[in-house]
mmJSON file of the N, C-alpha and C atoms, coordinates in Angstrom:
{"data_MODEL":{"atom_site":{
"group_PDB":["ATOM","ATOM","ATOM","ATOM","ATOM","ATOM","ATOM","ATOM","ATOM","ATOM","ATOM","ATOM","ATOM","ATOM","ATOM","ATOM","ATOM","ATOM","ATOM","ATOM","ATOM","ATOM","ATOM","ATOM","ATOM","ATOM","ATOM","ATOM","ATOM","ATOM","ATOM","ATOM","ATOM","ATOM","ATOM","ATOM","ATOM","ATOM","ATOM","ATOM","ATOM","ATOM","ATOM","ATOM","ATOM","ATOM","ATOM","ATOM","ATOM","ATOM","ATOM","ATOM","ATOM","ATOM","ATOM","ATOM","ATOM","ATOM","ATOM","ATOM","ATOM","ATOM","ATOM","ATOM","ATOM","ATOM","ATOM","ATOM","ATOM","ATOM","ATOM","ATOM","ATOM","ATOM","ATOM","ATOM","ATOM","ATOM","ATOM","ATOM","ATOM","ATOM","ATOM","ATOM","ATOM","ATOM","ATOM","ATOM","ATOM","ATOM","ATOM","ATOM","ATOM","ATOM","ATOM","ATOM","ATOM","ATOM","ATOM","ATOM","ATOM","ATOM","ATOM","ATOM","ATOM","ATOM","ATOM","ATOM","ATOM","ATOM","ATOM","ATOM","ATOM","ATOM","ATOM","ATOM","ATOM","ATOM","ATOM","ATOM","ATOM","ATOM","ATOM","ATOM","ATOM","ATOM","ATOM","ATOM","ATOM","ATOM","ATOM","ATOM","ATOM","ATOM","ATOM","ATOM","ATOM","ATOM","ATOM","ATOM","ATOM","ATOM","ATOM","ATOM","ATOM","ATOM","ATOM","ATOM","ATOM","ATOM","ATOM","ATOM","ATOM","ATOM","ATOM","ATOM","ATOM","ATOM","ATOM","ATOM","ATOM","ATOM","ATOM","ATOM","ATOM","ATOM","ATOM","ATOM","ATOM","ATOM","ATOM","ATOM","ATOM","ATOM","ATOM","ATOM","ATOM","ATOM","ATOM","ATOM","ATOM","ATOM","ATOM","ATOM","ATOM","ATOM","ATOM","ATOM","ATOM","ATOM","ATOM","ATOM","ATOM","ATOM","ATOM","ATOM","ATOM","ATOM","ATOM","ATOM","ATOM","ATOM","ATOM","ATOM","ATOM","ATOM","ATOM","ATOM","ATOM","ATOM","ATOM","ATOM","ATOM","ATOM","ATOM","ATOM","ATOM","ATOM","ATOM","ATOM","ATOM","ATOM","ATOM","ATOM","ATOM","ATOM","ATOM","ATOM","ATOM","ATOM","ATOM","ATOM","ATOM","ATOM","ATOM","ATOM","ATOM"],
"id":[1,2,3,4,5,6,7,8,9,10,11,12,13,14,15,16,17,18,19,20,21,22,23,24,25,26,27,28,29,30,31,32,33,34,35,36,37,38,39,40,41,42,43,44,45,46,47,48,49,50,51,52,53,54,55,56,57,58,59,60,61,62,63,64,65,66,67,68,69,70,71,72,73,74,75,76,77,78,79,80,81,82,83,84,85,86,87,88,89,90,91,92,93,94,95,96,97,98,99,100,101,102,103,104,105,106,107,108,109,110,111,112,113,114,115,116,117,118,119,120,121,122,123,124,125,126,127,128,129,130,131,132,133,134,135,136,137,138,139,140,141,142,143,144,145,146,147,148,149,150,151,152,153,154,155,156,157,158,159,160,161,162,163,164,165,166,167,168,169,170,171,172,173,174,175,176,177,178,179,180,181,182,183,184,185,186,187,188,189,190,191,192,193,194,195,196,197,198,199,200,201,202,203,204,205,206,207,208,209,210,211,212,213,214,215,216,217,218,219,220,221,222,223,224,225,226,227,228,229,230,231,232,233,234,235,236,237],
"type_symbol":["N","C","C","N","C","C","N","C","C","N","C","C","N","C","C","N","C","C","N","C","C","N","C","C","N","C","C","N","C","C","N","C","C","N","C","C","N","C","C","N","C","C","N","C","C","N","C","C","N","C","C","N","C","C","N","C","C","N","C","C","N","C","C","N","C","C","N","C","C","N","C","C","N","C","C","N","C","C","N","C","C","N","C","C","N","C","C","N","C","C","N","C","C","N","C","C","N","C","C","N","C","C","N","C","C","N","C","C","N","C","C","N","C","C","N","C","C","N","C","C","N","C","C","N","C","C","N","C","C","N","C","C","N","C","C","N","C","C","N","C","C","N","C","C","N","C","C","N","C","C","N","C","C","N","C","C","N","C","C","N","C","C","N","C","C","N","C","C","N","C","C","N","C","C","N","C","C","N","C","C","N","C","C","N","C","C","N","C","C","N","C","C","N","C","C","N","C","C","N","C","C","N","C","C","N","C","C","N","C","C","N","C","C","N","C","C","N","C","C","N","C","C","N","C","C","N","C","C","N","C","C","N","C","C","N","C","C"],
"label_atom_id":["N","CA","C","N","CA","C","N","CA","C","N","CA","C","N","CA","C","N","CA","C","N","CA","C","N","CA","C","N","CA","C","N","CA","C","N","CA","C","N","CA","C","N","CA","C","N","CA","C","N","CA","C","N","CA","C","N","CA","C","N","CA","C","N","CA","C","N","CA","C","N","CA","C","N","CA","C","N","CA","C","N","CA","C","N","CA","C","N","CA","C","N","CA","C","N","CA","C","N","CA","C","N","CA","C","N","CA","C","N","CA","C","N","CA","C","N","CA","C","N","CA","C","N","CA","C","N","CA","C","N","CA","C","N","CA","C","N","CA","C","N","CA","C","N","CA","C","N","CA","C","N","CA","C","N","CA","C","N","CA","C","N","CA","C","N","CA","C","N","CA","C","N","CA","C","N","CA","C","N","CA","C","N","CA","C","N","CA","C","N","CA","C","N","CA","C","N","CA","C","N","CA","C","N","CA","C","N","CA","C","N","CA","C","N","CA","C","N","CA","C","N","CA","C","N","CA","C","N","CA","C","N","CA","C","N","CA","C","N","CA","C","N","CA","C","N","CA","C","N","CA","C","N","CA","C","N","CA","C","N","CA","C","N","CA","C","N","CA","C","N","CA","C","N","CA","C"],
"label_alt_id":[null,null,null,null,null,null,null,null,null,null,null,null,null,null,null,null,null,null,null,null,null,null,null,null,null,null,null,null,null,null,null,null,null,null,null,null,null,null,null,null,null,null,null,null,null,null,null,null,null,null,null,null,null,null,null,null,null,null,null,null,null,null,null,null,null,null,null,null,null,null,null,null,null,null,null,null,null,null,null,null,null,null,null,null,null,null,null,null,null,null,null,null,null,null,null,null,null,null,null,null,null,null,null,null,null,null,null,null,null,null,null,null,null,null,null,null,null,null,null,null,null,null,null,null,null,null,null,null,null,null,null,null,null,null,null,null,null,null,null,null,null,null,null,null,null,null,null,null,null,null,null,null,null,null,null,null,null,null,null,null,null,null,null,null,null,null,null,null,null,null,null,null,null,null,null,null,null,null,null,null,null,null,null,null,null,null,null,null,null,null,null,null,null,null,null,null,null,null,null,null,null,null,null,null,null,null,null,null,null,null,null,null,null,null,null,null,null,null,null,null,null,null,null,null,null,null,null,null,null,null,null,null,null,null,null,null,null],
"label_comp_id":["MET","MET","MET","LEU","LEU","LEU","ARG","ARG","ARG","TYR","TYR","TYR","GLY","GLY","GLY","HIS","HIS","HIS","VAL","VAL","VAL","GLY","GLY","GLY","LYS","LYS","LYS","ARG","ARG","ARG","LYS","LYS","LYS","ASP","ASP","ASP","VAL","VAL","VAL","THR","THR","THR","VAL","VAL","VAL","ALA","ALA","ALA","ARG","ARG","ARG","TYR","TYR","TYR","LEU","LEU","LEU","VAL","VAL","VAL","THR","THR","THR","PRO","PRO","PRO","ALA","ALA","ALA","HIS","HIS","HIS","TYR","TYR","TYR","ASN","ASN","ASN","LEU","LEU","LEU","VAL","VAL","VAL","MET","MET","MET","VAL","VAL","VAL","MET","MET","MET","ASP","ASP","ASP","ILE","ILE","ILE","GLY","GLY","GLY","LYS","LYS","LYS","GLU","GLU","GLU","MET","MET","MET","PRO","PRO","PRO","GLY","GLY","GLY","VAL","VAL","VAL","LYS","LYS","LYS","HIS","HIS","HIS","CYS","CYS","CYS","GLY","GLY","GLY","VAL","VAL","VAL","ILE","ILE","ILE","GLY","GLY","GLY","LEU","LEU","LEU","THR","THR","THR","GLU","GLU","GLU","VAL","VAL","VAL","GLY","GLY","GLY","ALA","ALA","ALA","GLU","GLU","GLU","GLU","GLU","GLU","TYR","TYR","TYR","LEU","LEU","LEU","ALA","ALA","ALA","GLY","GLY","GLY","LYS","LYS","LYS","ARG","ARG","ARG","LYS","LYS","LYS","GLU","GLU","GLU","LYS","LYS","LYS","GLU","GLU","GLU","ASN","ASN","ASN","PHE","PHE","PHE","TYR","TYR","TYR","LEU","LEU","LEU","GLN","GLN","GLN","LYS","LYS","LYS","LEU","LEU","LEU","LEU","LEU","LEU","SER","SER","SER","PHE","PHE","PHE","GLY","GLY","GLY","GLN","GLN","GLN","ARG","ARG","ARG","ALA","ALA","ALA"],
"label_asym_id":["A","A","A","A","A","A","A","A","A","A","A","A","A","A","A","A","A","A","A","A","A","A","A","A","A","A","A","A","A","A","A","A","A","A","A","A","A","A","A","A","A","A","A","A","A","A","A","A","A","A","A","A","A","A","A","A","A","A","A","A","A","A","A","A","A","A","A","A","A","A","A","A","A","A","A","A","A","A","A","A","A","A","A","A","A","A","A","A","A","A","A","A","A","A","A","A","A","A","A","A","A","A","A","A","A","A","A","A","A","A","A","A","A","A","A","A","A","A","A","A","A","A","A","A","A","A","A","A","A","A","A","A","A","A","A","A","A","A","A","A","A","A","A","A","A","A","A","A","A","A","A","A","A","A","A","A","A","A","A","A","A","A","A","A","A","A","A","A","A","A","A","A","A","A","A","A","A","A","A","A","A","A","A","A","A","A","A","A","A","A","A","A","A","A","A","A","A","A","A","A","A","A","A","A","A","A","A","A","A","A","A","A","A","A","A","A","A","A","A","A","A","A","A","A","A","A","A","A","A","A","A","A","A","A","A","A","A"],
"label_entity_id":["1","1","1","1","1","1","1","1","1","1","1","1","1","1","1","1","1","1","1","1","1","1","1","1","1","1","1","1","1","1","1","1","1","1","1","1","1","1","1","1","1","1","1","1","1","1","1","1","1","1","1","1","1","1","1","1","1","1","1","1","1","1","1","1","1","1","1","1","1","1","1","1","1","1","1","1","1","1","1","1","1","1","1","1","1","1","1","1","1","1","1","1","1","1","1","1","1","1","1","1","1","1","1","1","1","1","1","1","1","1","1","1","1","1","1","1","1","1","1","1","1","1","1","1","1","1","1","1","1","1","1","1","1","1","1","1","1","1","1","1","1","1","1","1","1","1","1","1","1","1","1","1","1","1","1","1","1","1","1","1","1","1","1","1","1","1","1","1","1","1","1","1","1","1","1","1","1","1","1","1","1","1","1","1","1","1","1","1","1","1","1","1","1","1","1","1","1","1","1","1","1","1","1","1","1","1","1","1","1","1","1","1","1","1","1","1","1","1","1","1","1","1","1","1","1","1","1","1","1","1","1","1","1","1","1","1","1"],
"label_seq_id":[1,1,1,2,2,2,3,3,3,4,4,4,5,5,5,6,6,6,7,7,7,8,8,8,9,9,9,10,10,10,11,11,11,12,12,12,13,13,13,14,14,14,15,15,15,16,16,16,17,17,17,18,18,18,19,19,19,20,20,20,21,21,21,22,22,22,23,23,23,24,24,24,25,25,25,26,26,26,27,27,27,28,28,28,29,29,29,30,30,30,31,31,31,32,32,32,33,33,33,34,34,34,35,35,35,36,36,36,37,37,37,38,38,38,39,39,39,40,40,40,41,41,41,42,42,42,43,43,43,44,44,44,45,45,45,46,46,46,47,47,47,48,48,48,49,49,49,50,50,50,51,51,51,52,52,52,53,53,53,54,54,54,55,55,55,56,56,56,57,57,57,58,58,58,59,59,59,60,60,60,61,61,61,62,62,62,63,63,63,64,64,64,65,65,65,66,66,66,67,67,67,68,68,68,69,69,69,70,70,70,71,71,71,72,72,72,73,73,73,74,74,74,75,75,75,76,76,76,77,77,77,78,78,78,79,79,79],
"pdbx_PDB_ins_code":[null,null,null,null,null,null,null,null,null,null,null,null,null,null,null,null,null,null,null,null,null,null,null,null,null,null,null,null,null,null,null,null,null,null,null,null,null,null,null,null,null,null,null,null,null,null,null,null,null,null,null,null,null,null,null,null,null,null,null,null,null,null,null,null,null,null,null,null,null,null,null,null,null,null,null,null,null,null,null,null,null,null,null,null,null,null,null,null,null,null,null,null,null,null,null,null,null,null,null,null,null,null,null,null,null,null,null,null,null,null,null,null,null,null,null,null,null,null,null,null,null,null,null,null,null,null,null,null,null,null,null,null,null,null,null,null,null,null,null,null,null,null,null,null,null,null,null,null,null,null,null,null,null,null,null,null,null,null,null,null,null,null,null,null,null,null,null,null,null,null,null,null,null,null,null,null,null,null,null,null,null,null,null,null,null,null,null,null,null,null,null,null,null,null,null,null,null,null,null,null,null,null,null,null,null,null,null,null,null,null,null,null,null,null,null,null,null,null,null,null,null,null,null,null,null,null,null,null,null,null,null,null,null,null,null,null,null],
"Cartn_x":[0.753,0.065,0.916,0.598,1.174,0.189,0.854,0.092,0.48,-0.41,-0.236,-0.506,0.23,-0.242,-0.774,-0.631,-1.127,-2.875,-3.453,-4.824,-5.499,-4.548,-5.293,-4.117,-4.333,-3.233,-3.625,-2.597,-2.687,-3.65,-3.782,-4.54,-3.89,-4.165,-3.638,-4.798,-4.152,-5.069,-4.163,-4.704,-3.999,-4.458,-3.202,-3.641,-2.69,-3.401,-2.588,-2.08,-0.498,0.043,0.807,0.667,1.162,2.201,3.561,4.634,5.266,5.96,6.741,8.169,8.816,10.303,11.097,12.306,13.028,13.095,12.971,13.087,13.983,15.111,16.015,15.978,14.693,14.598,14.052,14.3,13.743,12.852,12.412,11.164,11.893,13.007,13.7,14.027,14.379,14.374,13.072,11.974,10.766,10.28,10.603,9.992,10.788,11.984,12.63,12.19,11.705,11.248,9.682,8.984,7.565,7.982,9.024,9.401,9.563,10.035,10.639,9.503,8.286,7.343,6.671,6.306,5.766,4.604,4.662,3.337,3.414,4.498,4.288,4.894,3.883,4.523,5.751,6.323,7.709,6.953,7.688,7.236,5.921,5.724,4.451,4.302,5.083,4.93,4.267,3.138,2.522,2.599,2.625,2.744,3.208,3.827,4.176,3.545,3.097,2.601,2.875,3.406,3.657,2.442,2.076,0.944,1.134,-0.036,0.33,-0.265,-0.047,-0.301,-2.092,-2.735,-4.176,-4.435,-4.004,-4.241,-3.52,-2.233,-1.661,-2.439,-2.931,-3.786,-4.887,-5.72,-6.785,-6.446,-5.275,-4.883,-4.588,-3.846,-3.489,-4.852,-6.019,-7.155,-7.738,-7.582,-8.015,-7.169,-6.014,-5.198,-5.474,-6.184,-6.418,-7.785,-8.486,-9.895,-9.71,-8.811,-8.613,-8.358,-9.601,-9.386,-8.222,-7.65,-6.613,-5.236,-5.284,-3.767,-4.248,-5.295,-5.396,-5.103,-5.307,-4.903,-3.466,-2.997,-1.518,-0.566,-1.139,-0.287,-0.329,-1.61,-1.6,-1.154,-0.845,-0.345,0.853,1.018,1.822,1.891,0.821,0.508,-0.168,0.03,-0.75,-1.791,-3.102,-4.343,-4.361],
"Cartn_y":[-1.181,-0.063,1.049,2.145,3.408,4.768,5.57,6.73,7.977,8.366,9.312,10.801,11.676,13.216,13.965,15.347,16.376,16.223,15.829,15.963,16.628,17.575,18.789,18.692,19.833,19.79,18.799,18.173,16.872,15.977,15.615,14.618,13.707,12.535,11.609,10.545,9.824,8.652,7.367,6.635,5.189,4.343,3.488,2.866,1.563,0.177,-0.895,-0.835,-1.108,-1.259,-2.543,-3.075,-4.474,-4.433,-5.058,-4.818,-6.418,-6.522,-7.891,-7.59,-8.148,-8.007,-9.237,-9.318,-10.226,-11.251,-12.453,-13.335,-13.085,-12.576,-12.233,-10.863,-10.066,-8.807,-9.02,-8.253,-8.491,-7.328,-7.286,-6.169,-4.796,-4.392,-3.232,-2.907,-3.634,-3.329,-2.877,-3.813,-3.312,-2.099,-1.87,-0.604,0.68,0.337,1.465,1.704,0.959,1.227,1.743,1.328,2.132,3.507,3.794,5.459,6.114,5.551,6.332,6.57,5.907,5.913,7.498,8.172,9.336,9.474,10.472,10.95,10.335,9.603,8.823,9.812,9.946,10.88,10.344,11.193,11.112,9.949,8.948,7.821,7.152,7.127,6.873,5.368,4.565,2.799,2.545,2.169,1.453,0.262,-0.559,-1.987,-2.827,-3.917,-4.772,-6.072,-6.923,-8.404,-9.082,-10.223,-11.083,-11.518,-11.477,-12.237,-13.291,-14.024,-15.045,-14.459,-15.202,-14.814,-14.328,-15.007,-14.566,-13.192,-13.19,-11.68,-10.752,-10.922,-9.952,-9.561,-10.334,-10.212,-9.109,-9.581,-8.995,-7.673,-7.515,-6.136,-5.025,-5.712,-4.745,-4.339,-4.993,-4.69,-3.725,-3.901,-2.706,-1.511,-1.531,-0.416,0.313,-0.324,0.187,0.963,0.842,1.112,2.42,2.514,3.54,4.918,5.928,7.255,7.816,7.904,8.733,8.164,7.007,6.552,6.732,6.782,7.142,8.43,9.458,10.863,10.841,10.231,10.435,9.828,8.754,8.275,8.96,9.66,10.409,11.789,12.302,13.859,14.065,14.987,15.184,14.538,13.782,13.141,14.15,14.128,14.767,13.924,14.635,13.899,13.85],
"Cartn_z":[-0.196,-0.087,-0.085,-0.893,-0.811,-0.619,-0.186,0.027,-0.855,-1.639,-2.611,-2.126,-2.461,-2.141,-3.304,-2.849,-3.91,-3.937,-3.005,-3.113,-1.895,-1.5,-0.548,0.953,1.642,2.572,3.746,4.169,5.188,4.57,3.517,2.949,1.906,1.904,1.115,0.422,-0.729,-1.39,-1.124,-0.478,-0.336,-1.355,-1.976,-3.357,-3.098,-3.498,-3.469,-4.835,-4.908,-6.302,-6.322,-7.435,-7.783,-8.597,-8.277,-8.888,-9.096,-10.164,-10.15,-10.041,-9.091,-9.023,-9.236,-9.256,-9.217,-7.971,-8.005,-6.827,-5.601,-6.066,-5.06,-4.278,-4.586,-4.008,-2.491,-1.648,-0.365,-0.044,0.996,1.224,1.378,1.675,1.569,0.318,-0.561,-2.046,-2.608,-2.311,-2.969,-2.529,-0.91,-0.476,-1.125,-1.564,-2.045,-3.577,-4.358,-5.449,-5.263,-4.252,-4.057,-3.614,-2.803,-2.333,-3.566,-4.669,-5.817,-6.701,-6.8,-7.551,-7.651,-8.728,-8.905,-7.974,-7.32,-6.486,-5.109,-4.758,-3.261,-2.338,-1.18,-0.137,0.478,1.11,1.997,3.151,3.158,4.091,3.604,2.333,1.869,1.555,1.966,1.899,3.212,2.969,4.38,4.847,3.612,3.791,2.667,2.74,1.57,1.989,0.81,0.965,-0.333,-0.17,-1.416,-1.789,-3.134,-3.714,-4.683,-4.872,-6.174,-7.34,-8.377,-10.015,-9.944,-9.393,-9.518,-8.774,-7.739,-6.906,-7.777,-8.178,-9.005,-9.981,-10.903,-12.038,-11.542,-10.583,-10.224,-9.683,-9.106,-8.763,-9.59,-10.725,-11.793,-12.524,-12.652,-13.069,-12.253,-11.123,-9.962,-10.109,-10.438,-10.717,-11.967,-13.037,-14.25,-13.884,-13.008,-12.607,-11.784,-10.87,-9.948,-10.729,-10.3,-10.945,-10.565,-9.525,-9.083,-9.914,-9.872,-10.677,-12.433,-12.804,-14.148,-14.431,-13.353,-13.487,-13.312,-12.293,-12.146,-13.178,-13.839,-14.968,-16.063,-16.58,-17.614,-17.63,-16.561,-16.207,-17.014,-18.076,-18.617,-20.103,-20.328,-21.844,-22.549,-23.711,-24.81,-25.091,-25.25,-25.543,-27.146],
"occupancy":[1.0,1.0,1.0,1.0,1.0,1.0,1.0,1.0,1.0,1.0,1.0,1.0,1.0,1.0,1.0,1.0,1.0,1.0,1.0,1.0,1.0,1.0,1.0,1.0,1.0,1.0,1.0,1.0,1.0,1.0,1.0,1.0,1.0,1.0,1.0,1.0,1.0,1.0,1.0,1.0,1.0,1.0,1.0,1.0,1.0,1.0,1.0,1.0,1.0,1.0,1.0,1.0,1.0,1.0,1.0,1.0,1.0,1.0,1.0,1.0,1.0,1.0,1.0,1.0,1.0,1.0,1.0,1.0,1.0,1.0,1.0,1.0,1.0,1.0,1.0,1.0,1.0,1.0,1.0,1.0,1.0,1.0,1.0,1.0,1.0,1.0,1.0,1.0,1.0,1.0,1.0,1.0,1.0,1.0,1.0,1.0,1.0,1.0,1.0,1.0,1.0,1.0,1.0,1.0,1.0,1.0,1.0,1.0,1.0,1.0,1.0,1.0,1.0,1.0,1.0,1.0,1.0,1.0,1.0,1.0,1.0,1.0,1.0,1.0,1.0,1.0,1.0,1.0,1.0,1.0,1.0,1.0,1.0,1.0,1.0,1.0,1.0,1.0,1.0,1.0,1.0,1.0,1.0,1.0,1.0,1.0,1.0,1.0,1.0,1.0,1.0,1.0,1.0,1.0,1.0,1.0,1.0,1.0,1.0,1.0,1.0,1.0,1.0,1.0,1.0,1.0,1.0,1.0,1.0,1.0,1.0,1.0,1.0,1.0,1.0,1.0,1.0,1.0,1.0,1.0,1.0,1.0,1.0,1.0,1.0,1.0,1.0,1.0,1.0,1.0,1.0,1.0,1.0,1.0,1.0,1.0,1.0,1.0,1.0,1.0,1.0,1.0,1.0,1.0,1.0,1.0,1.0,1.0,1.0,1.0,1.0,1.0,1.0,1.0,1.0,1.0,1.0,1.0,1.0,1.0,1.0,1.0,1.0,1.0,1.0,1.0,1.0,1.0,1.0,1.0,1.0,1.0,1.0,1.0,1.0,1.0,1.0],
"B_iso_or_equiv":[0.0,0.0,0.0,0.0,0.0,0.0,0.0,0.0,0.0,0.0,0.0,0.0,0.0,0.0,0.0,0.0,0.0,0.0,0.0,0.0,0.0,0.0,0.0,0.0,0.0,0.0,0.0,0.0,0.0,0.0,0.0,0.0,0.0,0.0,0.0,0.0,0.0,0.0,0.0,0.0,0.0,0.0,0.0,0.0,0.0,0.0,0.0,0.0,0.0,0.0,0.0,0.0,0.0,0.0,0.0,0.0,0.0,0.0,0.0,0.0,0.0,0.0,0.0,0.0,0.0,0.0,0.0,0.0,0.0,0.0,0.0,0.0,0.0,0.0,0.0,0.0,0.0,0.0,0.0,0.0,0.0,0.0,0.0,0.0,0.0,0.0,0.0,0.0,0.0,0.0,0.0,0.0,0.0,0.0,0.0,0.0,0.0,0.0,0.0,0.0,0.0,0.0,0.0,0.0,0.0,0.0,0.0,0.0,0.0,0.0,0.0,0.0,0.0,0.0,0.0,0.0,0.0,0.0,0.0,0.0,0.0,0.0,0.0,0.0,0.0,0.0,0.0,0.0,0.0,0.0,0.0,0.0,0.0,0.0,0.0,0.0,0.0,0.0,0.0,0.0,0.0,0.0,0.0,0.0,0.0,0.0,0.0,0.0,0.0,0.0,0.0,0.0,0.0,0.0,0.0,0.0,0.0,0.0,0.0,0.0,0.0,0.0,0.0,0.0,0.0,0.0,0.0,0.0,0.0,0.0,0.0,0.0,0.0,0.0,0.0,0.0,0.0,0.0,0.0,0.0,0.0,0.0,0.0,0.0,0.0,0.0,0.0,0.0,0.0,0.0,0.0,0.0,0.0,0.0,0.0,0.0,0.0,0.0,0.0,0.0,0.0,0.0,0.0,0.0,0.0,0.0,0.0,0.0,0.0,0.0,0.0,0.0,0.0,0.0,0.0,0.0,0.0,0.0,0.0,0.0,0.0,0.0,0.0,0.0,0.0,0.0,0.0,0.0,0.0,0.0,0.0,0.0,0.0,0.0,0.0,0.0,0.0],
"pdbx_formal_charge":[null,null,null,null,null,null,null,null,null,null,null,null,null,null,null,null,null,null,null,null,null,null,null,null,null,null,null,null,null,null,null,null,null,null,null,null,null,null,null,null,null,null,null,null,null,null,null,null,null,null,null,null,null,null,null,null,null,null,null,null,null,null,null,null,null,null,null,null,null,null,null,null,null,null,null,null,null,null,null,null,null,null,null,null,null,null,null,null,null,null,null,null,null,null,null,null,null,null,null,null,null,null,null,null,null,null,null,null,null,null,null,null,null,null,null,null,null,null,null,null,null,null,null,null,null,null,null,null,null,null,null,null,null,null,null,null,null,null,null,null,null,null,null,null,null,null,null,null,null,null,null,null,null,null,null,null,null,null,null,null,null,null,null,null,null,null,null,null,null,null,null,null,null,null,null,null,null,null,null,null,null,null,null,null,null,null,null,null,null,null,null,null,null,null,null,null,null,null,null,null,null,null,null,null,null,null,null,null,null,null,null,null,null,null,null,null,null,null,null,null,null,null,null,null,null,null,null,null,null,null,null,null,null,null,null,null,null],
"auth_seq_id":[1,1,1,2,2,2,3,3,3,4,4,4,5,5,5,6,6,6,7,7,7,8,8,8,9,9,9,10,10,10,11,11,11,12,12,12,13,13,13,14,14,14,15,15,15,16,16,16,17,17,17,18,18,18,19,19,19,20,20,20,21,21,21,22,22,22,23,23,23,24,24,24,25,25,25,26,26,26,27,27,27,28,28,28,29,29,29,30,30,30,31,31,31,32,32,32,33,33,33,34,34,34,35,35,35,36,36,36,37,37,37,38,38,38,39,39,39,40,40,40,41,41,41,42,42,42,43,43,43,44,44,44,45,45,45,46,46,46,47,47,47,48,48,48,49,49,49,50,50,50,51,51,51,52,52,52,53,53,53,54,54,54,55,55,55,56,56,56,57,57,57,58,58,58,59,59,59,60,60,60,61,61,61,62,62,62,63,63,63,64,64,64,65,65,65,66,66,66,67,67,67,68,68,68,69,69,69,70,70,70,71,71,71,72,72,72,73,73,73,74,74,74,75,75,75,76,76,76,77,77,77,78,78,78,79,79,79],
"auth_comp_id":["MET","MET","MET","LEU","LEU","LEU","ARG","ARG","ARG","TYR","TYR","TYR","GLY","GLY","GLY","HIS","HIS","HIS","VAL","VAL","VAL","GLY","GLY","GLY","LYS","LYS","LYS","ARG","ARG","ARG","LYS","LYS","LYS","ASP","ASP","ASP","VAL","VAL","VAL","THR","THR","THR","VAL","VAL","VAL","ALA","ALA","ALA","ARG","ARG","ARG","TYR","TYR","TYR","LEU","LEU","LEU","VAL","VAL","VAL","THR","THR","THR","PRO","PRO","PRO","ALA","ALA","ALA","HIS","HIS","HIS","TYR","TYR","TYR","ASN","ASN","ASN","LEU","LEU","LEU","VAL","VAL","VAL","MET","MET","MET","VAL","VAL","VAL","MET","MET","MET","ASP","ASP","ASP","ILE","ILE","ILE","GLY","GLY","GLY","LYS","LYS","LYS","GLU","GLU","GLU","MET","MET","MET","PRO","PRO","PRO","GLY","GLY","GLY","VAL","VAL","VAL","LYS","LYS","LYS","HIS","HIS","HIS","CYS","CYS","CYS","GLY","GLY","GLY","VAL","VAL","VAL","ILE","ILE","ILE","GLY","GLY","GLY","LEU","LEU","LEU","THR","THR","THR","GLU","GLU","GLU","VAL","VAL","VAL","GLY","GLY","GLY","ALA","ALA","ALA","GLU","GLU","GLU","GLU","GLU","GLU","TYR","TYR","TYR","LEU","LEU","LEU","ALA","ALA","ALA","GLY","GLY","GLY","LYS","LYS","LYS","ARG","ARG","ARG","LYS","LYS","LYS","GLU","GLU","GLU","LYS","LYS","LYS","GLU","GLU","GLU","ASN","ASN","ASN","PHE","PHE","PHE","TYR","TYR","TYR","LEU","LEU","LEU","GLN","GLN","GLN","LYS","LYS","LYS","LEU","LEU","LEU","LEU","LEU","LEU","SER","SER","SER","PHE","PHE","PHE","GLY","GLY","GLY","GLN","GLN","GLN","ARG","ARG","ARG","ALA","ALA","ALA"],
"auth_asym_id":["A","A","A","A","A","A","A","A","A","A","A","A","A","A","A","A","A","A","A","A","A","A","A","A","A","A","A","A","A","A","A","A","A","A","A","A","A","A","A","A","A","A","A","A","A","A","A","A","A","A","A","A","A","A","A","A","A","A","A","A","A","A","A","A","A","A","A","A","A","A","A","A","A","A","A","A","A","A","A","A","A","A","A","A","A","A","A","A","A","A","A","A","A","A","A","A","A","A","A","A","A","A","A","A","A","A","A","A","A","A","A","A","A","A","A","A","A","A","A","A","A","A","A","A","A","A","A","A","A","A","A","A","A","A","A","A","A","A","A","A","A","A","A","A","A","A","A","A","A","A","A","A","A","A","A","A","A","A","A","A","A","A","A","A","A","A","A","A","A","A","A","A","A","A","A","A","A","A","A","A","A","A","A","A","A","A","A","A","A","A","A","A","A","A","A","A","A","A","A","A","A","A","A","A","A","A","A","A","A","A","A","A","A","A","A","A","A","A","A","A","A","A","A","A","A","A","A","A","A","A","A","A","A","A","A","A","A"],
"auth_atom_id":["N","CA","C","N","CA","C","N","CA","C","N","CA","C","N","CA","C","N","CA","C","N","CA","C","N","CA","C","N","CA","C","N","CA","C","N","CA","C","N","CA","C","N","CA","C","N","CA","C","N","CA","C","N","CA","C","N","CA","C","N","CA","C","N","CA","C","N","CA","C","N","CA","C","N","CA","C","N","CA","C","N","CA","C","N","CA","C","N","CA","C","N","CA","C","N","CA","C","N","CA","C","N","CA","C","N","CA","C","N","CA","C","N","CA","C","N","CA","C","N","CA","C","N","CA","C","N","CA","C","N","CA","C","N","CA","C","N","CA","C","N","CA","C","N","CA","C","N","CA","C","N","CA","C","N","CA","C","N","CA","C","N","CA","C","N","CA","C","N","CA","C","N","CA","C","N","CA","C","N","CA","C","N","CA","C","N","CA","C","N","CA","C","N","CA","C","N","CA","C","N","CA","C","N","CA","C","N","CA","C","N","CA","C","N","CA","C","N","CA","C","N","CA","C","N","CA","C","N","CA","C","N","CA","C","N","CA","C","N","CA","C","N","CA","C","N","CA","C","N","CA","C","N","CA","C","N","CA","C","N","CA","C","N","CA","C","N","CA","C","N","CA","C","N","CA","C"],
"pdbx_PDB_model_num":[1,1,1,1,1,1,1,1,1,1,1,1,1,1,1,1,1,1,1,1,1,1,1,1,1,1,1,1,1,1,1,1,1,1,1,1,1,1,1,1,1,1,1,1,1,1,1,1,1,1,1,1,1,1,1,1,1,1,1,1,1,1,1,1,1,1,1,1,1,1,1,1,1,1,1,1,1,1,1,1,1,1,1,1,1,1,1,1,1,1,1,1,1,1,1,1,1,1,1,1,1,1,1,1,1,1,1,1,1,1,1,1,1,1,1,1,1,1,1,1,1,1,1,1,1,1,1,1,1,1,1,1,1,1,1,1,1,1,1,1,1,1,1,1,1,1,1,1,1,1,1,1,1,1,1,1,1,1,1,1,1,1,1,1,1,1,1,1,1,1,1,1,1,1,1,1,1,1,1,1,1,1,1,1,1,1,1,1,1,1,1,1,1,1,1,1,1,1,1,1,1,1,1,1,1,1,1,1,1,1,1,1,1,1,1,1,1,1,1,1,1,1,1,1,1,1,1,1,1,1,1,1,1,1,1,1,1]
}}}
């Protein structure tokens, strides 16, 4: 779970993100990836959980439907 900012003073949006990482990555390495993602607040990594293939695919579908992520990922792109 990641906390995203820029939604008002002292407010945030919490979103579950689903990543694929090499098998040798530990939780600290994955946390570092999350911290560097665009829009994530300072200390924005709330929790990490390893998931299986089915949950990953379901999560990726949820990411595509998330309005905040749609806006964040399209920011700066020309229509």
